[in-house]
C-alpha positions in Angstrom: -38.7 -138.7 29.8 -40.7 -136.7 27.3 -42.6 -134.9 30.1 -39.5 -134.2 32.1 -37.0 -133.2 29.4 -38.7 -132.6 26.1 -35.6 -130.7 24.8 -33.5 -133.8 25.2 -35.9 -136.0 23.4 -36.3 -133.5 20.6 -32.5 -133.2 20.4 -32.1 -137.0 20.1 -34.8 -137.0 17.4 -33.0 -134.2 15.6 -29.7 -136.2 15.8 -31.4 -139.3 14.5 -32.9 -137.4 11.5 -29.6 -135.7 10.8 -27.9 -139.2 10.7 -30.7 -140.5 8.4 -30.3 -137.5 6.1 -26.5 -138.1 5.9 -26.9 -141.8 5.2 -29.7 -141.1 2.6 -27.4 -138.5 0.9 -24.5 -141.0 0.8 -26.8 -143.6 -0.6 -28.1 -141.3 -3.4 -24.6 -140.2 -4.3 -23.4 -143.8 -4.5 -26.4 -144.7 -6.7 -25.7 -141.7 -9.0 -22.0 -142.6 -9.2 -22.9 -146.2 -10.2 -25.3 -144.9 -12.9 -22.7 -142.5 -14.2 -20.1 -145.2 -14.4 -22.6 -147.5 -16.2 -23.5 -144.7 -18.7 -19.8 -143.9 -19.2 -19.0 -147.5 -19.7 -21.7 -147.9 -22.3 -20.7 -144.7 -24.2 -17.0 -145.8 -24.1 -18.0 -149.2 -25.6 -20.1 -147.4 -28.3 -17.1 -145.2 -29.1 -14.8 -148.2 -29.4 -17.2 -149.9 -31.7 -17.6 -146.8 -33.9 -13.8 -146.3 -34.0 -13.4 -150.0 -35.0 -15.9 -149.6 -37.8 -14.4 -146.4 -39.0 -10.9 -147.9 -38.9 -12.1 -150.8 -41.0 -13.8 -148.4 -43.4 -10.6 -146.3 -43.7 -8.6 -149.5 -44.4 -11.0 -150.6 -47.1 -10.9 -147.1 -48.7 -7.1 -147.1 -48.6 -7.0 -150.5 -50.2 -9.4 -149.3 -53.0 -7.2 -146.2 -53.5 -4.1 -148.4 -53.8 -5.8 -150.6 -56.3 -6.9 -147.6 -58.4 -3.4 -146.1 -58.2 -1.8 -149.4 -59.1 -3.8 -149.9 -62.3 
């Protein structure tokens, strides 16, 4: 086949490479999306924790202020 129709073999090879490239690109995009979701999840959790700590700090300061104003 290669000797008779090299263009056809090269065309099939090119198609195979194109498909591999598309699949590789999809795989890389999926991997990046998963990493992005993980990083986003971690940052969201950190922000929730910081917010919780700050809310507790604000509540404690309000309590101290009320105690000072009540005396």
